[in-house]
C-alpha positions in Angstrom: 82.0 87.6 75.2 84.6 91.1 75.6 87.1 91.3 77.4 86.7 95.0 79.0 89.7 96.1 81.3 89.9 100.2 83.0 93.5 100.8 83.3 94.6 102.8 86.3 95.0 106.1 85.5 91.4 106.3 84.3 89.5 104.7 87.8 91.5 107.1 89.2 89.7 109.6 87.8 85.7 108.1 87.7 86.7 108.1 91.0 88.2 111.3 92.2 86.4 113.2 90.4 83.6 111.7 92.2 84.3 112.4 95.8 85.4 116.1 94.8 81.5 116.7 94.3 79.7 114.2 96.9 77.9 116.4 97.1 75.7 116.4 92.6 75.6 113.3 90.2 78.9 113.2 87.5 79.4 112.0 84.5 82.2 111.5 81.3 83.4 109.9 78.8 86.0 106.7 78.8 88.3 107.2 75.9 90.0 103.9 74.7 93.0 102.5 73.1 91.6 101.6 69.3 91.7 98.2 68.1 93.6 98.0 65.0 91.9 94.6 63.1 88.2 94.1 63.2 88.1 90.8 65.2 89.6 92.2 68.2 87.4 91.6 71.4 88.8 93.1 73.8 88.0 97.0 74.8 91.1 98.9 77.0 89.8 101.8 78.7 93.2 104.3 79.1 91.2 107.4 80.2 88.5 108.8 80.9 87.5 113.0 80.7 85.8 113.9 83.7 82.2 116.0 82.3 79.9 117.5 84.5 79.0 118.0 88.5 75.1 119.4 89.1 73.6 119.7 86.0 74.4 116.4 83.3 71.4 117.2 81.1 72.9 120.4 79.0 73.1 118.9 75.3 74.2 122.2 73.5 77.7 121.7 75.6 78.1 117.9 75.3 78.2 118.6 72.1 80.2 121.1 72.4 82.5 118.8 74.5 82.2 115.8 72.6 83.6 117.8 69.9 86.6 118.8 71.2 87.4 114.9 72.7 86.5 113.3 69.6 89.8 116.4 68.0 91.2 114.8 70.5 91.1 111.2 70.4 91.6 111.7 66.6 95.4 113.1 67.7 96.1 110.4 70.3 95.0 107.8 68.8 92.1 106.9 70.8 88.7 106.8 70.8 85.7 107.2 72.4 85.0 104.3 74.2 81.8 104.4 77.2 80.5 106.4 79.6 80.0 106.7 83.2 77.2 108.0 85.9 77.0 108.9 89.3 74.0 110.1 90.6 74.5 112.9 94.0 71.9 110.2 96.5 73.9 107.0 97.0 70.4 104.7 96.8 69.5 106.0 93.6 70.2 103.7 91.4 69.0 105.2 87.9 
């Protein structure tokens, strides 16, 4: 089973993004350290990049954002490791 960890910086950015827009759905990308070995079964999220609030289904803007994030990751030795989303309604679990 893989070991997954989320450092404080990434966690705080996710929480602050949701807290800044409590009335809206928010999403973002999780950045992880690049594994040097294929046998490594750990994933360490070291940062996140908040993307959108209010409308999460903006495909053209998402494509541009992902291209820019990918370039940033290559320059920093990171990889896109995940995605987060918080719905606008606390009761909405979809």
